[in-house]
C-alpha positions, 0 to 999 in steps of 0.5 A: 663819509657817504655810504655808496658801497651797494649801489655798484652791485645792484646797477651791475645786476640790472645792466646784466639782466638787460643784456641777457634779455636783449641777447635772448630776444635776438636769438629768438628773432634769429631762429624765427628768421631761419625758420622763415627762410627754410619755408620760403626755400621749400616754397620756391623749390615747389613752385619751380618744380611745378612750373617745370612739370607744367612746361613739360606736359604742355610740350607733350600736349602740343605735340600730341604725345599726351592724350586724355587718360595719360598719367605719369611722373617727371623727376627734377633736381629738387623733386618729382611731379606727377600728372594726370590728363583728363578730358572735361569737354570736347575741347578742353583737358584738365591736367592735375599736377601733384609735386613732392619735394625732398624737403617734405614740401608738397604742392598741386596745380591744375591746368586747363588746356584747349587742345583744338586751339592748343592753348592753356585756358587757365593755370591754378596753383593750389 
């Protein structure tokens, strides 16, 4: 008669530990993916709000309703965007944007606008 009584228990414990390790590893990956997705959604909302604010201010600059020294705040679905128009040369305005999203996301942008030619010279997202 052979002595085989103890190997099933050890084998079961090893398999259980492997399955538990794989499960815990997958839980960590899932949590990491969830955090990444949440950050990407906030980043997307910040950039969309910044682009919407840029469009609104650009329209105001082209129509002549905004001039140097003007500032204000624009409210959108996901958050608010503040802007400040400053004149940096005889033909160029610099518009500083600050965006605050409800999900504690923040963003900033800078637009250089040539008001003689009525065109954007440069647009920088910070």
